HTML snippet that shows the backbone in 3Dmol.js (N, CA, C, O; Angstrom):
<script src="https://3Dmol.org/build/3Dmol-min.js"></script>
<div id="view" style="width:600px;height:400px;position:relative"></div>
<script>
const pdb = `
ATOM      1  N   MET A   1      30.495 -59.801   0.649  1.00  0.00           N
ATOM      2  CA  MET A   1      30.640 -60.521  -0.599  1.00  0.00           C
ATOM      3  C   MET A   1      29.410 -60.332  -1.491  1.00  0.00           C
ATOM      4  O   MET A   1      29.516 -60.364  -2.717  1.00  0.00           O
ATOM      5  N   ALA A   2      28.248 -60.136  -0.872  1.00  0.00           N
ATOM      6  CA  ALA A   2      27.025 -59.965  -1.653  1.00  0.00           C
ATOM      7  C   ALA A   2      26.842 -58.522  -2.103  1.00  0.00           C
ATOM      8  O   ALA A   2      25.931 -58.222  -2.874  1.00  0.00           O
ATOM      9  N   GLY A   3      27.706 -57.625  -1.623  1.00  0.00           N
ATOM     10  CA  GLY A   3      27.630 -56.240  -2.053  1.00  0.00           C
ATOM     11  C   GLY A   3      26.757 -55.360  -1.183  1.00  0.00           C
ATOM     12  O   GLY A   3      26.526 -54.199  -1.522  1.00  0.00           O
ATOM     13  N   GLY A   4      26.266 -55.881  -0.071  1.00  0.00           N
ATOM     14  CA  GLY A   4      25.442 -55.079   0.831  1.00  0.00           C
ATOM     15  C   GLY A   4      26.292 -54.172   1.710  1.00  0.00           C
ATOM     16  O   GLY A   4      27.517 -54.296   1.749  1.00  0.00           O
ATOM     17  N   ASP A   5      25.644 -53.280   2.399  1.00  0.00           N
ATOM     18  CA  ASP A   5      26.308 -52.355   3.313  1.00  0.00           C
ATOM     19  C   ASP A   5      26.095 -52.851   4.735  1.00  0.00           C
ATOM     20  O   ASP A   5      24.981 -52.741   5.249  1.00  0.00           O
ATOM     21  N   PRO A   6      27.117 -53.392   5.392  1.00  0.00           N
ATOM     22  CA  PRO A   6      26.960 -53.910   6.753  1.00  0.00           C
ATOM     23  C   PRO A   6      26.444 -52.861   7.733  1.00  0.00           C
ATOM     24  O   PRO A   6      25.818 -53.203   8.736  1.00  0.00           O
ATOM     25  N   GLY A   7      26.701 -51.603   7.453  1.00  0.00           N
ATOM     26  CA  GLY A   7      26.216 -50.536   8.317  1.00  0.00           C
ATOM     27  C   GLY A   7      24.710 -50.356   8.277  1.00  0.00           C
ATOM     28  O   GLY A   7      24.140 -49.655   9.113  1.00  0.00           O
ATOM     29  N   ARG A   8      24.073 -50.980   7.315  1.00  0.00           N
ATOM     30  CA  ARG A   8      22.609 -50.899   7.188  1.00  0.00           C
ATOM     31  C   ARG A   8      21.939 -52.223   7.529  1.00  0.00           C
ATOM     32  O   ARG A   8      20.748 -52.399   7.271  1.00  0.00           O
ATOM     33  N   ALA A   9      22.691 -53.156   8.107  1.00  0.00           N
ATOM     34  CA  ALA A   9      22.149 -54.474   8.448  1.00  0.00           C
ATOM     35  C   ALA A   9      21.267 -54.381   9.689  1.00  0.00           C
ATOM     36  O   ALA A   9      21.528 -53.588  10.594  1.00  0.00           O
ATOM     37  N   ILE A  10      20.230 -55.195   9.715  1.00  0.00           N
ATOM     38  CA  ILE A  10      19.319 -55.287  10.849  1.00  0.00           C
ATOM     39  C   ILE A  10      19.033 -56.768  11.092  1.00  0.00           C
ATOM     40  O   ILE A  10      18.689 -57.499  10.164  1.00  0.00           O
ATOM     41  N   MET A  11      19.175 -57.203  12.337  1.00  0.00           N
ATOM     42  CA  MET A  11      18.837 -58.575  12.711  1.00  0.00           C
ATOM     43  C   MET A  11      17.342 -58.660  12.966  1.00  0.00           C
ATOM     44  O   MET A  11      16.760 -57.773  13.591  1.00  0.00           O
ATOM     45  N   VAL A  12      16.729 -59.715  12.487  1.00  0.00           N
ATOM     46  CA  VAL A  12      15.343 -60.020  12.817  1.00  0.00           C
ATOM     47  C   VAL A  12      15.372 -61.387  13.476  1.00  0.00           C
ATOM     48  O   VAL A  12      15.812 -62.363  12.871  1.00  0.00           O
ATOM     49  N   GLY A  13      14.901 -61.460  14.723  1.00  0.00           N
ATOM     50  CA  GLY A  13      14.993 -62.724  15.430  1.00  0.00           C
ATOM     51  C   GLY A  13      13.936 -62.882  16.493  1.00  0.00           C
ATOM     52  O   GLY A  13      13.071 -62.027  16.685  1.00  0.00           O
ATOM     53  N   ASP A  14      14.037 -64.018  17.185  1.00  0.00           N
ATOM     54  CA  ASP A  14      13.010 -64.361  18.165  1.00  0.00           C
ATOM     55  C   ASP A  14      13.589 -64.959  19.449  1.00  0.00           C
ATOM     56  O   ASP A  14      12.863 -65.571  20.233  1.00  0.00           O
ATOM     57  N   SER A  15      14.885 -64.783  19.663  1.00  0.00           N
ATOM     58  CA  SER A  15      15.490 -65.383  20.852  1.00  0.00           C
ATOM     59  C   SER A  15      16.584 -64.493  21.431  1.00  0.00           C
ATOM     60  O   SER A  15      17.032 -63.539  20.796  1.00  0.00           O
ATOM     61  N   LYS A  16      17.004 -64.824  22.646  1.00  0.00           N
ATOM     62  CA  LYS A  16      18.090 -64.069  23.265  1.00  0.00           C
ATOM     63  C   LYS A  16      19.385 -64.219  22.473  1.00  0.00           C
ATOM     64  O   LYS A  16      20.242 -63.336  22.510  1.00  0.00           O
ATOM     65  N   TYR A  17      19.528 -65.314  21.768  1.00  0.00           N
ATOM     66  CA  TYR A  17      20.730 -65.522  20.955  1.00  0.00           C
ATOM     67  C   TYR A  17      20.757 -64.581  19.757  1.00  0.00           C
ATOM     68  O   TYR A  17      21.815 -64.078  19.379  1.00  0.00           O
ATOM     69  N   ASP A  18      19.602 -64.350  19.167  1.00  0.00           N
ATOM     70  CA  ASP A  18      19.514 -63.412  18.047  1.00  0.00           C
ATOM     71  C   ASP A  18      19.833 -61.990  18.502  1.00  0.00           C
ATOM     72  O   ASP A  18      20.584 -61.272  17.841  1.00  0.00           O
ATOM     73  N   VAL A  19      19.262 -61.592  19.629  1.00  0.00           N
ATOM     74  CA  VAL A  19      19.531 -60.256  20.156  1.00  0.00           C
ATOM     75  C   VAL A  19      21.001 -60.134  20.541  1.00  0.00           C
ATOM     76  O   VAL A  19      21.629 -59.110  20.272  1.00  0.00           O
ATOM     77  N   GLY A  20      21.553 -61.171  21.167  1.00  0.00           N
ATOM     78  CA  GLY A  20      22.966 -61.159  21.543  1.00  0.00           C
ATOM     79  C   GLY A  20      23.879 -61.049  20.339  1.00  0.00           C
ATOM     80  O   GLY A  20      24.874 -60.324  20.372  1.00  0.00           O
ATOM     81  N   ALA A  21      23.546 -61.767  19.273  1.00  0.00           N
ATOM     82  CA  ALA A  21      24.355 -61.699  18.053  1.00  0.00           C
ATOM     83  C   ALA A  21      24.290 -60.310  17.437  1.00  0.00           C
ATOM     84  O   ALA A  21      25.301 -59.787  16.970  1.00  0.00           O
ATOM     85  N   ALA A  22      23.108 -59.714  17.436  1.00  0.00           N
ATOM     86  CA  ALA A  22      22.957 -58.365  16.896  1.00  0.00           C
ATOM     87  C   ALA A  22      23.784 -57.374  17.709  1.00  0.00           C
ATOM     88  O   ALA A  22      24.475 -56.528  17.142  1.00  0.00           O
ATOM     89  N   ARG A  23      23.717 -57.474  19.014  1.00  0.00           N
ATOM     90  CA  ARG A  23      24.483 -56.567  19.873  1.00  0.00           C
ATOM     91  C   ARG A  23      25.989 -56.757  19.659  1.00  0.00           C
ATOM     92  O   ARG A  23      26.735 -55.780  19.593  1.00  0.00           O
ATOM     93  N   ALA A  24      26.429 -57.998  19.554  1.00  0.00           N
ATOM     94  CA  ALA A  24      27.854 -58.275  19.336  1.00  0.00           C
ATOM     95  C   ALA A  24      28.332 -57.716  17.997  1.00  0.00           C
ATOM     96  O   ALA A  24      29.489 -57.319  17.862  1.00  0.00           O
ATOM     97  N   ALA A  25      27.441 -57.688  17.016  1.00  0.00           N
ATOM     98  CA  ALA A  25      27.784 -57.172  15.692  1.00  0.00           C
ATOM     99  C   ALA A  25      27.548 -55.671  15.582  1.00  0.00           C
ATOM    100  O   ALA A  25      27.876 -55.064  14.563  1.00  0.00           O
ATOM    101  N   GLY A  26      26.976 -55.066  16.632  1.00  0.00           N
ATOM    102  CA  GLY A  26      26.726 -53.626  16.604  1.00  0.00           C
ATOM    103  C   GLY A  26      25.579 -53.217  15.706  1.00  0.00           C
ATOM    104  O   GLY A  26      25.586 -52.121  15.147  1.00  0.00           O
ATOM    105  N   MET A  27      24.596 -54.088  15.561  1.00  0.00           N
ATOM    106  CA  MET A  27      23.470 -53.763  14.689  1.00  0.00           C
ATOM    107  C   MET A  27      22.164 -53.765  15.474  1.00  0.00           C
ATOM    108  O   MET A  27      22.059 -54.424  16.508  1.00  0.00           O
ATOM    109  N   PRO A  28      21.173 -53.031  14.985  1.00  0.00           N
ATOM    110  CA  PRO A  28      19.870 -53.038  15.645  1.00  0.00           C
ATOM    111  C   PRO A  28      19.176 -54.385  15.463  1.00  0.00           C
ATOM    112  O   PRO A  28      19.528 -55.175  14.587  1.00  0.00           O
ATOM    113  N   CYS A  29      18.174 -54.623  16.321  1.00  0.00           N
ATOM    114  CA  CYS A  29      17.488 -55.907  16.297  1.00  0.00           C
ATOM    115  C   CYS A  29      15.982 -55.722  16.408  1.00  0.00           C
ATOM    116  O   CYS A  29      15.485 -55.021  17.290  1.00  0.00           O
ATOM    117  N   ILE A  30      15.277 -56.362  15.502  1.00  0.00           N
ATOM    118  CA  ILE A  30      13.822 -56.434  15.549  1.00  0.00           C
ATOM    119  C   ILE A  30      13.476 -57.802  16.119  1.00  0.00           C
ATOM    120  O   ILE A  30      13.932 -58.825  15.608  1.00  0.00           O
ATOM    121  N   VAL A  31      12.673 -57.821  17.172  1.00  0.00           N
ATOM    122  CA  VAL A  31      12.271 -59.073  17.797  1.00  0.00           C
ATOM    123  C   VAL A  31      10.831 -59.387  17.406  1.00  0.00           C
ATOM    124  O   VAL A  31       9.966 -58.510  17.402  1.00  0.00           O
ATOM    125  N   THR A  32      10.592 -60.654  17.077  1.00  0.00           N
ATOM    126  CA  THR A  32       9.242 -61.098  16.753  1.00  0.00           C
ATOM    127  C   THR A  32       8.609 -61.743  17.975  1.00  0.00           C
ATOM    128  O   THR A  32       9.252 -62.525  18.676  1.00  0.00           O
ATOM    129  N   SER A  33       7.353 -61.416  18.226  1.00  0.00           N
ATOM    130  CA  SER A  33       6.647 -61.990  19.376  1.00  0.00           C
ATOM    131  C   SER A  33       6.091 -63.368  19.065  1.00  0.00           C
ATOM    132  O   SER A  33       5.574 -64.043  19.955  1.00  0.00           O
ATOM    133  N   PHE A  34       6.189 -63.788  17.825  1.00  0.00           N
ATOM    134  CA  PHE A  34       5.569 -65.042  17.394  1.00  0.00           C
ATOM    135  C   PHE A  34       6.606 -66.122  17.080  1.00  0.00           C
ATOM    136  O   PHE A  34       6.343 -67.045  16.310  1.00  0.00           O
ATOM    137  N   GLY A  35       7.764 -65.995  17.678  1.00  0.00           N
ATOM    138  CA  GLY A  35       8.835 -66.944  17.390  1.00  0.00           C
ATOM    139  C   GLY A  35       9.000 -68.001  18.458  1.00  0.00           C
ATOM    140  O   GLY A  35       8.091 -68.284  19.238  1.00  0.00           O
ATOM    141  N   TYR A  36      10.181 -68.570  18.468  1.00  0.00           N
ATOM    142  CA  TYR A  36      10.526 -69.671  19.354  1.00  0.00           C
ATOM    143  C   TYR A  36      11.417 -69.152  20.469  1.00  0.00           C
ATOM    144  O   TYR A  36      12.623 -69.000  20.275  1.00  0.00           O
ATOM    145  N   THR A  37      10.850 -68.882  21.616  1.00  0.00           N
ATOM    146  CA  THR A  37      11.634 -68.409  22.747  1.00  0.00           C
ATOM    147  C   THR A  37      10.909 -68.721  24.044  1.00  0.00           C
ATOM    148  O   THR A  37       9.680 -68.678  24.106  1.00  0.00           O
ATOM    149  N   GLU A  38      11.668 -69.032  25.068  1.00  0.00           N
ATOM    150  CA  GLU A  38      11.079 -69.259  26.385  1.00  0.00           C
ATOM    151  C   GLU A  38      10.933 -67.941  27.143  1.00  0.00           C
ATOM    152  O   GLU A  38      10.120 -67.838  28.062  1.00  0.00           O
ATOM    153  N   ILE A  39      11.715 -66.936  26.761  1.00  0.00           N
ATOM    154  CA  ILE A  39      11.663 -65.618  27.379  1.00  0.00           C
ATOM    155  C   ILE A  39      10.629 -64.785  26.622  1.00  0.00           C
ATOM    156  O   ILE A  39      10.627 -64.792  25.391  1.00  0.00           O
ATOM    157  N   PRO A  40       9.758 -64.076  27.320  1.00  0.00           N
ATOM    158  CA  PRO A  40       8.801 -63.223  26.598  1.00  0.00           C
ATOM    159  C   PRO A  40       9.533 -62.255  25.665  1.00  0.00           C
ATOM    160  O   PRO A  40      10.523 -61.634  26.052  1.00  0.00           O
ATOM    161  N   ALA A  41       9.044 -62.139  24.457  1.00  0.00           N
ATOM    162  CA  ALA A  41       9.719 -61.323  23.439  1.00  0.00           C
ATOM    163  C   ALA A  41       9.953 -59.899  23.909  1.00  0.00           C
ATOM    164  O   ALA A  41      10.984 -59.309  23.585  1.00  0.00           O
ATOM    165  N   LYS A  42       9.023 -59.333  24.665  1.00  0.00           N
ATOM    166  CA  LYS A  42       9.169 -57.954  25.138  1.00  0.00           C
ATOM    167  C   LYS A  42      10.337 -57.803  26.100  1.00  0.00           C
ATOM    168  O   LYS A  42      10.812 -56.689  26.322  1.00  0.00           O
ATOM    169  N   ASP A  43      10.806 -58.901  26.671  1.00  0.00           N
ATOM    170  CA  ASP A  43      11.909 -58.868  27.638  1.00  0.00           C
ATOM    171  C   ASP A  43      13.275 -59.185  27.017  1.00  0.00           C
ATOM    172  O   ASP A  43      14.280 -59.219  27.727  1.00  0.00           O
ATOM    173  N   LEU A  44      13.320 -59.412  25.725  1.00  0.00           N
ATOM    174  CA  LEU A  44      14.577 -59.807  25.080  1.00  0.00           C
ATOM    175  C   LEU A  44      15.534 -58.640  24.838  1.00  0.00           C
ATOM    176  O   LEU A  44      16.728 -58.854  24.633  1.00  0.00           O
ATOM    177  N   GLY A  45      15.022 -57.414  24.861  1.00  0.00           N
ATOM    178  CA  GLY A  45      15.902 -56.262  24.707  1.00  0.00           C
ATOM    179  C   GLY A  45      16.145 -55.820  23.282  1.00  0.00           C
ATOM    180  O   GLY A  45      17.137 -55.146  23.005  1.00  0.00           O
ATOM    181  N   GLY A  46      15.267 -56.182  22.379  1.00  0.00           N
ATOM    182  CA  GLY A  46      15.401 -55.714  21.005  1.00  0.00           C
ATOM    183  C   GLY A  46      15.063 -54.235  20.893  1.00  0.00           C
ATOM    184  O   GLY A  46      14.555 -53.625  21.834  1.00  0.00           O
ATOM    185  N   ASP A  47      15.350 -53.680  19.746  1.00  0.00           N
ATOM    186  CA  ASP A  47      15.060 -52.269  19.502  1.00  0.00           C
ATOM    187  C   ASP A  47      13.605 -52.047  19.127  1.00  0.00           C
ATOM    188  O   ASP A  47      13.025 -51.009  19.445  1.00  0.00           O
ATOM    189  N   VAL A  48      13.020 -53.020  18.453  1.00  0.00           N
ATOM    190  CA  VAL A  48      11.627 -52.944  18.021  1.00  0.00           C
ATOM    191  C   VAL A  48      11.018 -54.330  18.201  1.00  0.00           C
ATOM    192  O   VAL A  48      11.674 -55.339  17.944  1.00  0.00           O
ATOM    193  N   LEU A  49       9.770 -54.376  18.638  1.00  0.00           N
ATOM    194  CA  LEU A  49       9.034 -55.626  18.784  1.00  0.00           C
ATOM    195  C   LEU A  49       7.897 -55.615  17.780  1.00  0.00           C
ATOM    196  O   LEU A  49       7.136 -54.650  17.711  1.00  0.00           O
ATOM    197  N   ILE A  50       7.775 -56.684  16.998  1.00  0.00           N
ATOM    198  CA  ILE A  50       6.666 -56.796  16.052  1.00  0.00           C
ATOM    199  C   ILE A  50       5.857 -58.050  16.371  1.00  0.00           C
ATOM    200  O   ILE A  50       6.380 -59.035  16.892  1.00  0.00           O
ATOM    201  N   ASP A  51       4.564 -57.985  16.042  1.00  0.00           N
ATOM    202  CA  ASP A  51       3.660 -59.096  16.300  1.00  0.00           C
ATOM    203  C   ASP A  51       3.283 -59.862  15.041  1.00  0.00           C
ATOM    204  O   ASP A  51       2.614 -60.893  15.120  1.00  0.00           O
ATOM    205  N   SER A  52       3.705 -59.369  13.878  1.00  0.00           N
ATOM    206  CA  SER A  52       3.470 -60.075  12.608  1.00  0.00           C
ATOM    207  C   SER A  52       4.455 -59.546  11.568  1.00  0.00           C
ATOM    208  O   SER A  52       5.001 -58.452  11.711  1.00  0.00           O
ATOM    209  N   TYR A  53       4.668 -60.332  10.534  1.00  0.00           N
ATOM    210  CA  TYR A  53       5.570 -59.878   9.472  1.00  0.00           C
ATOM    211  C   TYR A  53       5.004 -58.681   8.719  1.00  0.00           C
ATOM    212  O   TYR A  53       5.743 -57.970   8.038  1.00  0.00           O
ATOM    213  N   GLU A  54       3.711 -58.455   8.835  1.00  0.00           N
ATOM    214  CA  GLU A  54       3.112 -57.279   8.201  1.00  0.00           C
ATOM    215  C   GLU A  54       3.682 -55.989   8.785  1.00  0.00           C
ATOM    216  O   GLU A  54       3.625 -54.946   8.135  1.00  0.00           O
ATOM    217  N   GLU A  55       4.227 -56.040   9.991  1.00  0.00           N
ATOM    218  CA  GLU A  55       4.797 -54.873  10.661  1.00  0.00           C
ATOM    219  C   GLU A  55       6.287 -54.686  10.351  1.00  0.00           C
ATOM    220  O   GLU A  55       6.880 -53.683  10.748  1.00  0.00           O
ATOM    221  N   LEU A  56       6.881 -55.631   9.657  1.00  0.00           N
ATOM    222  CA  LEU A  56       8.330 -55.625   9.464  1.00  0.00           C
ATOM    223  C   LEU A  56       8.829 -54.416   8.677  1.00  0.00           C
ATOM    224  O   LEU A  56       9.805 -53.782   9.076  1.00  0.00           O
ATOM    225  N   GLU A  57       8.185 -54.095   7.587  1.00  0.00           N
ATOM    226  CA  GLU A  57       8.660 -52.978   6.765  1.00  0.00           C
ATOM    227  C   GLU A  57       8.660 -51.665   7.547  1.00  0.00           C
ATOM    228  O   GLU A  57       9.617 -50.896   7.468  1.00  0.00           O
ATOM    229  N   ASP A  58       7.597 -51.409   8.298  1.00  0.00           N
ATOM    230  CA  ASP A  58       7.543 -50.188   9.106  1.00  0.00           C
ATOM    231  C   ASP A  58       8.618 -50.190  10.186  1.00  0.00           C
ATOM    232  O   ASP A  58       9.219 -49.152  10.464  1.00  0.00           O
ATOM    233  N   ALA A  59       8.866 -51.351  10.799  1.00  0.00           N
ATOM    234  CA  ALA A  59       9.909 -51.447  11.833  1.00  0.00           C
ATOM    235  C   ALA A  59      11.273 -51.148  11.245  1.00  0.00           C
ATOM    236  O   ALA A  59      12.075 -50.446  11.860  1.00  0.00           O
ATOM    237  N   ILE A  60      11.542 -51.671  10.068  1.00  0.00           N
ATOM    238  CA  ILE A  60      12.824 -51.401   9.398  1.00  0.00           C
ATOM    239  C   ILE A  60      12.950 -49.915   9.092  1.00  0.00           C
ATOM    240  O   ILE A  60      13.995 -49.312   9.337  1.00  0.00           O
ATOM    241  N   ASP A  61      11.891 -49.331   8.562  1.00  0.00           N
ATOM    242  CA  ASP A  61      11.911 -47.890   8.255  1.00  0.00           C
ATOM    243  C   ASP A  61      12.217 -47.074   9.496  1.00  0.00           C
ATOM    244  O   ASP A  61      13.002 -46.128   9.427  1.00  0.00           O
ATOM    245  N   ARG A  62      11.618 -47.414  10.632  1.00  0.00           N
ATOM    246  CA  ARG A  62      11.869 -46.674  11.874  1.00  0.00           C
ATOM    247  C   ARG A  62      13.328 -46.778  12.283  1.00  0.00           C
ATOM    248  O   ARG A  62      13.924 -45.792  12.716  1.00  0.00           O
ATOM    249  N   LEU A  63      13.908 -47.967  12.151  1.00  0.00           N
ATOM    250  CA  LEU A  63      15.310 -48.149  12.555  1.00  0.00           C
ATOM    251  C   LEU A  63      16.259 -47.424  11.612  1.00  0.00           C
ATOM    252  O   LEU A  63      17.262 -46.868  12.060  1.00  0.00           O
ATOM    253  N   ILE A  64      15.970 -47.418  10.349  1.00  0.00           N
ATOM    254  CA  ILE A  64      16.838 -46.763   9.367  1.00  0.00           C
ATOM    255  C   ILE A  64      16.844 -45.248   9.577  1.00  0.00           C
ATOM    256  O   ILE A  64      17.863 -44.593   9.357  1.00  0.00           O
ATOM    257  N   ARG A  65      15.707 -44.691  10.004  1.00  0.00           N
ATOM    258  CA  ARG A  65      15.610 -43.238  10.210  1.00  0.00           C
ATOM    259  C   ARG A  65      16.355 -42.768  11.457  1.00  0.00           C
ATOM    260  O   ARG A  65      16.563 -41.566  11.622  1.00  0.00           O
ATOM    261  N   ARG A  66      16.755 -43.671  12.327  1.00  0.00           N
ATOM    262  CA  ARG A  66      17.463 -43.274  13.561  1.00  0.00           C
ATOM    263  C   ARG A  66      18.764 -42.624  13.243  1.00  0.00           C
ATOM    264  O   ARG A  66      19.493 -42.226  14.152  1.00  0.00           O
TER     265      ARG A  66
END
`;
const viewer = $3Dmol.createViewer("view");
viewer.addModel(pdb, "pdb");
viewer.setStyle({}, {cartoon: {color: "spectrum"}});
viewer.zoomTo();
viewer.render();
</script>
């Protein structure tokens, strides 16, 4: 409805629910290490792990180039 391309969507999240939603939707997922989760972010199974929002643009660029 907003005119975006769902094929270019990327989830950014901090929990197993965010990663699960991304996988269910067939989209890549960037996991933040500074969010709200009991599971260590590196163990959540995201495609890219970032430690600050300053890394977000580069992470998106890497995923788009895949």
